[in-house]
N, C-alpha and C positions, 0 to 999 in steps of 0.2 A: 162508253159505247159510241159508235159512229155509224153513219150511213155511207155505204159504198155501192157502186153500180157493178153488177155482175153481168158480163156478156153471155147471152144464151142463144145466140144465132145458130150455133151448132146443133141445138136440140130441136131437130125438125120432125123426127119420127116419134110415135107414141112410146116406144121403148127408151129413146133418149130422154124424153120428158119425164118418164117414170124414174129413170136413173138419176136425173137431176133432182127430182123431188126427194128421193131417198138420201142423196148426198146432203141436201139442205137440212133434212130432219136429223141426220146422224151427227152433224157438227154441233157440238155443245156451245160453241161461240156464236152461232147464228141464233139471234133472239127474235127476229121477225123478218118477213119477206113481203114486199109490196110490188105492185106493178109500177114500172117506170114509165116516163113519158114516151120513151122509145119502145117499139115492139120487140126489139132484139136484146132487151136488158131487163133485169130485175133490180130493185133497190133492196139492199140487205142491211138490216140492223145487226151489226157485228160487235161482239164484246172483245175487242182487241185492237191493236195498232194496224196501220195501213200495210206494213210489211207482212204481218201475220195473215191479213186478209188476202193479200196478193199471193202469198205462198199457198194458202188453202185453195184459192180460186184456180191456181195453176194445176192443181190436182183434180179438179172437178171436170174441166173441159178435156175431152179426149185429145191425145197427142196425135198430131198430123205427121205422117211420115211420107217422104217423097219416093 
């Protein structure tokens, strides 16, 4: 298990924060979530490698389209 930082600056509304909470709860590899030193991030205890975390994290944040 490793600690990784998850950017959450996109979760500004109550609905976005609820969505984020459910995504964190639904992921079996997430073992814990802690406040990070920065307001726009969470520290995640993740049972997997960095690449697996990055792949999962990319599905959590909404995709921005131009």
